N, C-alpha and C positions, 0 to 999 in steps of 0.2 A: 400491396403497399400498406404499411402500418401507420395509423394516424394517432396512436398514443403509445406510451411506454407502460406496459402492464406490469404491475408489481407481482412477482412470483410468490404465491402463498402456499405453504406446506399444509396439506390437510391434516387436521387433528385425527390421530388414530385411536385415541381412547377418550372417554369422558365427553363424548359429543352430546349435544342437546337434543333430546327427544321429548315426547309428551309426558314422560315420567319425571322430567326434570322440574325442579323448583328454582326459580331464578330471582336473585336480588340485584337490583340495579341502583347504583349510587353515583352521584357526581353532577356534571354540568348538564346544560339543556340538551346536548347531543345524546346523553344517556336516555333521555325521554324519547328522542326520535327512534332509537333502537327498541326501547321499551314499548312504545306505541305499536311498532311492527309485531313484536312478540304478543302483545295484547290482541291485536287484530287477528292473528292466527291462533289465538286461544291457548297459548302456553301459560303454565302456572308461573306468575311473576309478581313481584312486589317492587314498586318503582318509587324511589326518592321519598321515603316517609316524612322527612323533614324538608321536603321541597328541594329545589336545585341547590347543590353545594358546589361551588366553582373550584375551590383549591384543596390541596391535600390535607392541610391542617384542619379544615372544617370537617372533612370526611373522617379524619382520625378522631376528632372530638366526638362526632356522632357515634362511631363504632365503640369508642371507649364508654360512652354513656349507656349504650345498648348492652354491652357486656356486663357493666356494673349495675344495670337496672336503676339508673339514676332517677330520682324523683325531683322534678322541677318544682320550685316554690316561687313565691312572689319576688324574692330577692334575686331571682334569675331573670327577671323581666325588666324591660325599659319602656317608658311611656313617651310616645312621640306622635304628633299629629292626631291626637285623640284616639290612639290605638295602642294596645299592648303588644310588644314584640319580644322575641328572644334573639340574642346575638348568635345563638347556635343554630338557628333555623331561618329558612327563607321567609320573606314577607307574606307568602301565600298562607302561612299559618297564623299570621297576626290577627288579632281580634279586638273588638271594642270592649269586650268583657274580660276581666282578669281571670275569673274562674274557668271560663270557656277555653282560653288559650292554654291554661295549665292542665286542664283535663285532656285536651287534644295532644299536647306534647307528651304527657305521661302515658296516654293510651298508645301513641305511636311507638314509644320506647318499648313498652311491654309486648306489643304486637310484633315488632321487628325482632325482638329477642326470641320470641317463640318461633317465628318463621325461620330465623337463622339456624336453629337447631337441625332443621331438615332441609336446608338449602343445599342444592347440588352445585350451583354455579353462582358466583358473585362477579358482576361486571362493574368495574369502576372506571368512569370516564373523567379524566382531569382536564380542566379548562384553562387554568392560569396558575402561574407561580407568584403573581402579585397578590399581596394581602393587605388588609387594613387592621391596624392595632389601635384599640380604643385607649386613649391616653389616660383616662381616669383609672382604669383597672389594669392597664398594660396587657390586655387580652386581645389576641387575634380573633376577629369576628368572622362569621360566615356571611353576614349581610349587614350593611350599614343602615338600612331602613330609612334612608333619606335624612338621617341626622347630619347636621352641618359638618363638612369635611374637615374643618379646622379642629374638630375634636378627635381626629384620627391621624395616625402616622402611616404613610404608605411605604411598604417594603417589598423587596423582591427576595423570595426564598432562594437560597443558594442550593446547589445540587446536593450537598451533604445534608442540609436540613430536610429537603424533600425525601431523600433516601431514608433517613431516620424515621420520617413520618410514615412512609410506605411500609417499611420493615415492621413498625409498630402495628399498623393495620393488619398486615399478614399474620403476625404473631398472635394478636388478639382474636382474630377470626378463627385461626387454626386451633386455638386453645379450647374453643367451644365446639368446633366442627372440623376435626383434623382431615377429613376426606374431601373437603370442599375444593372445587376447581375455581381459582381466582384468575380473572382475565382483566388486564389493564389496557386502556386505550387512551389516546389524547384527542380531545375534541378538535374538529376542523374549524370551529367557529373562530373568527378573527376578532380578538379583543383590541380593536383599533383605538379605543378611547385611551388606552395606555400608551399609544404611539406605535408606529410601524416597526421600528427597531426594537422597541421594548416588548412588543408581542412576539417577535421572532426569538428574542432572548428568553422570554418566558417559556415558550413551547420547547426550546432547546433544553432548558433546565429540566422540564418535566420528562422529556424523552430520555435524557441521560440518566436521570434518577431511576426511572422505571426499569431501565436495562441493568441497573445495579441489583435489583431485587428479583427480576424474572429468573425463574429456575424451573425448568420443565420437570426435573426429578421431584420437585416439591409441589408440582401441579400449579405453578404460578406462570402465567403466559402473557403475551402481548399481541394485540391485534392492531394493525397500522391504519386506523381510520384517517388520521391526519395525513399520512403519506399518500393514501389513495386520493384524497381530495387535492393535495398539492401537486402530485405527479401524474396521476391518471386523468384527473378532471381539471387540469390547469387552464381553465377558461371561465370568464365571468358569467357565461350563460348558465353555469351550474350554481350560481349564487342567487339568493332571493333579492328582492328589490333594494334591500339595505346594503347589499354587497358585503355582508358580514356573515350571514347564516347560509348554510347549504340549502338549496331549494329542494322541492319534492323529487326531482329527477336525480339529484346527487344523493339524497338520502336513500332512494330506491336502489341506486347503483351500489352504494356502500353496503346496504343490507344484503344485496345479492352476493357480493364478495364474502360477506360474513357467513351467509348460509353455506357457501361452498366449503368453508373451512370447519365451521362449528356445528352445523346441524347434521344430525344422523342422516345417512343416505336414504334410508327407508322412509323418510319423512316427506319426500317429494310429492307423492300422490296425495297424501293427506293434506298437505298445504294447499294443493290445487282444489281439493274438495271443500276445504274451509273457505278459501277465497271465493269459490262459486256461491256458497251459502251466504257469505257476507254481502256479496254484490246483489244476491237475490233479495236479502232483507232490505237493502238500500233502494231497491227498485221501486219506482213510483208508477203505478199503472194509469193508463188513459181512462180505463173503465173498471173500477174496483168490483163491480157486480157481474162482469162478463164471465161466460163459461171458460174462456181461455185463461183468464186470471185465476179463477178458482182451481183449475187444473194445475196451474203454475204453483199456487200455494200448497196444494196437496203434494206435489213432487218435492217442493222445498222442505216441507215437513218430514217427508220420508228421508231425505238426505240428512236432515238434522238428527233424526232418530238413529240412523246408521252410525254417524260419527259419535254421538253420545253413548251409544251402546259399547263402542270400542274404547272411548275415553270419557268415563263418567264425570270427570271434573269439568268438562267443557259446558259452558252455558252461553246460549245465544240470546 
């Protein structure tokens, strides 16, 4: 007896992720869930340099600024609640000091531009098609930074607008790194503050637009994170207490499905070894001076050396 409808996933035959891969992750908070898994297993990855970016226009702006090596100046900042913010970045980059935020923004732009040159995989997770336009400048922002809502216009991007944005992202990325593998996915996080119907409409626009740009021949792909959550895990027990975000079990399940398709098959044993080491590092002994614990640490150290010898970039 089957208790769920499993989404059939076709295994990627080329350009699968291994420990030689360099991965850039951009987008919603779900991209950080996947990014944290990649980080745990010690893959080379760079995650949301400008913080969480929820919608395609914000990601397009970031990619454009990276390709053009934009230099942020004080004219690009806004001051609110005794902190300086950038409308192009998440509030996690906001600072009380003007020079500090400018230095951080410009450093991230240059670091991402350099990283992108050798990136093998770009994973973009789209969260919503709803955007906010700052009335004063008519600019669509990445984050409102708790500025009063009356200063913004709320809009729903249509499919054509999202498609154009995604095509621009792909074109810009390919112009600097033509061999890169681009993977789009839609976040399963429910944006219920927009409304139940509005959230469904938003996700539908994103999915429709992505499938306009997906092209296997051009190495542009789609992974159904949203569909796995909605159809395979269609139960509230797979949500966190807020009933909006996937919980740890759901994230682990989607990660497992992702590894089936996108991780190289010869990675299985190494992933298990890294997992054992990570759990060993997190282990808290009852007696740190005992002979048994000292032997445990020696064995753990040996396991680390074996992995690092094989993959020098790994650091525990």
